[in-house]
C-alpha positions in Angstrom: -97.3 33.3 -35.0 -94.5 31.1 -33.7 -92.8 31.2 -37.1 -92.8 35.0 -37.1 -91.3 35.1 -33.6 -88.6 32.6 -34.6 -87.8 34.7 -37.7 -87.5 37.9 -35.5 -85.1 36.1 -33.0 -82.9 34.9 -35.9 -82.8 38.4 -37.4 -81.9 39.9 -34.0 -79.0 37.4 -33.6 -77.8 38.1 -37.1 -77.8 41.9 -36.5 -76.0 41.4 -33.2 -73.3 39.3 -34.9 -72.8 42.1 -37.5 -72.3 44.7 -34.8 -69.6 42.7 -33.0 -67.6 41.9 -36.2 -64.1 43.3 -36.2 -63.4 46.0 -38.8 -61.6 44.8 -41.9 -57.8 45.1 -41.7 -56.2 48.1 -43.3 -53.8 47.4 -46.1 -50.3 48.7 -45.4 -49.0 51.8 -47.3 -45.6 51.5 -48.9 -43.1 53.8 -50.6 -39.8 53.3 -52.3 -36.7 55.5 -52.1 -33.9 55.0 -54.6 -30.1 55.6 -54.3 -27.1 56.0 -56.5 -24.4 53.3 -56.7 -22.5 53.0 -53.4 -24.5 55.9 -51.9 -26.8 56.6 -49.0 -27.6 60.2 -50.2 -31.3 60.8 -50.8 -32.2 62.7 -53.9 -34.7 65.6 -53.7 -37.4 63.5 -55.3 -36.8 60.8 -52.7 -36.8 63.4 -49.9 -40.3 64.3 -51.1 -41.3 60.6 -50.9 -40.0 60.3 -47.3 -41.8 63.5 -46.4 -45.0 62.1 -47.9 -44.6 58.9 -45.9 -44.1 60.9 -42.7 -47.3 62.8 -43.3 -49.3 59.6 -43.9 -47.8 58.1 -40.7 -48.9 61.1 -38.7 -52.5 60.7 -40.0 -52.7 57.1 -38.7 -53.2 56.3 -35.0 -50.8 53.7 -33.6 -49.0 53.2 -36.8 -45.5 51.8 -37.2 -43.0 52.1 -40.1 -40.8 49.3 -41.3 -37.8 50.4 -43.4 -35.8 47.8 -45.4 -32.7 48.8 -47.3 -31.5 46.9 -50.4 -28.5 46.8 -52.7 -27.7 45.6 -56.2 -25.2 42.9 -56.9 -22.2 45.1 -57.5 -19.6 44.4 -54.8 -19.3 41.8 -52.1 -22.4 40.5 -50.3 -20.9 41.8 -47.0 -20.4 45.3 -48.3 -23.9 45.2 -49.9 -25.4 44.2 -46.5 -23.6 47.2 -44.9 -24.8 49.7 -47.5 -28.4 48.4 -47.4 -28.4 48.8 -43.6 -27.0 52.3 -44.0 -29.7 53.1 -46.5 -32.4 52.0 -44.1 -30.9 53.9 -41.3 -30.6 57.1 -43.4 -34.3 56.9 -44.2 -35.0 56.4 -40.5 -33.0 59.4 -39.6 -34.9 61.5 -42.2 -38.2 60.3 -40.9 -37.2 61.2 -37.3 -36.2 64.7 -38.5 -39.7 65.0 -40.0 -41.3 64.3 -36.6 -41.8 60.5 -36.7 -41.0 59.0 -33.3 -37.9 56.8 -33.4 -39.7 54.1 -31.4 -42.3 53.7 -34.2 -39.6 52.8 -36.8 -37.8 49.5 -37.4 -35.0 49.1 -39.9 -33.1 46.3 -41.5 -30.7 45.7 -44.3 -31.5 43.0 -46.8 -28.3 43.3 -48.9 -28.8 41.6 -52.3 -31.9 39.7 -51.1 -35.2 40.5 -52.7 -33.9 42.1 -55.9 -36.6 44.2 -57.6 -35.1 43.4 -60.9 -33.4 40.1 -61.3 -29.8 40.4 -62.4 -26.6 38.4 -62.4 -23.5 39.1 -60.2 -21.8 42.5 -60.5 -24.8 44.0 -62.4 -25.5 47.7 -61.8 -29.3 48.1 -61.5 -30.6 51.4 -60.0 -34.0 49.9 -59.1 -32.3 47.4 -56.8 -30.6 50.1 -54.8 -33.5 51.2 -52.7 -35.2 51.4 -49.4 -38.8 50.3 -48.9 -40.9 52.0 -46.3 -44.1 50.2 -45.1 -46.6 52.0 -42.8 -48.5 49.4 -40.8 -51.5 50.3 -38.7 
């Protein structure tokens, strides 16, 4: 009889621990927007991507969006830092125009850091000229 009671107590404690466990973390959702050489203009396809990101953001409570701009290796590192920052800011402005609160968006330029496709100096690589949007909940 005592063994059965002990087993019931252990089972109750185990169930109680399961109820108090935190929900598993939600993986961030990310999107990429690409740009022409030396440009901050967003193509129609990339506008659709930004719109999709805005819709996903709106479906998540207490979400935030991080936007990081990048450049390829054409031009000086200082100019590439400026263009990558301008790209991140352009995406931020478009998100705001789509109803995402400005306070929920952080931006930064990464210049030539974090190349998607490794290249040498002065190499045109369209996939490196991008902004990455990450929705974090």
